[in-house]
C-alpha positions in Angstrom: 2.3 23.7 13.3 2.6 25.4 10.0 -0.4 27.2 8.4 -2.5 24.8 6.2 -1.0 21.7 7.7 -3.4 19.2 9.3 -2.7 17.5 12.5 -2.6 13.8 11.6 -3.9 11.5 14.4 -4.0 7.8 14.3 -6.8 6.6 16.5 -6.8 2.9 17.6 -10.2 1.6 18.8 -12.6 -1.1 17.9 -15.6 1.1 18.3 -16.8 3.4 15.5 -18.9 5.2 18.1 -15.7 6.0 19.9 -14.3 7.6 16.8 -17.2 10.0 16.6 -16.9 11.1 20.2 -13.1 11.7 19.8 -13.6 13.5 16.5 -16.2 15.8 18.0 -14.1 16.6 21.1 -11.0 17.3 19.0 -12.8 19.5 16.5 -13.7 21.9 19.3 -10.1 23.0 19.6 -8.4 21.8 16.4 -9.7 23.0 13.0 -7.2 21.3 10.7 -7.5 17.6 11.7 -7.0 14.4 9.9 -8.2 11.6 12.2 -7.9 8.1 10.9 -9.1 5.0 12.8 -7.6 1.6 13.0 -10.1 -0.9 14.4 -7.8 -3.8 15.0 -4.1 -4.6 15.4 -3.4 -5.5 11.8 -5.0 -2.2 10.6 -3.0 -0.3 13.2 0.3 -1.9 12.1 -0.4 -1.2 8.4 -1.3 2.4 9.0 1.6 3.0 11.4 4.0 1.8 8.7 2.5 3.9 5.9 1.5 7.2 7.7 3.4 10.2 8.8 1.5 10.6 12.1 1.8 13.6 14.5 0.0 11.8 17.3 -1.3 8.4 18.3 -4.4 8.1 20.4 -5.5 4.6 21.6 -8.3 2.9 23.4 -7.1 -0.5 22.3 -6.6 -3.2 24.8 -4.4 -6.1 23.3 -5.5 -8.6 26.0 -9.1 -8.3 24.9 -8.3 -8.8 21.2 -6.4 -12.1 21.3 -7.3 -14.9 19.0 
């Protein structure tokens, strides 16, 4: 990764508490981090189309989010 470039991670999870845990864990080893959370499938799809992501991390279970 080039100097000054942030690692962009799209995190998919319905739990804001999960985001805080993941952010804290990643910050221990990654200084330049841009962690963005999608809380549901529509948000994930929108962010996936618009972002230039380096990594996707998910704790999303489609079967538990059906209408």
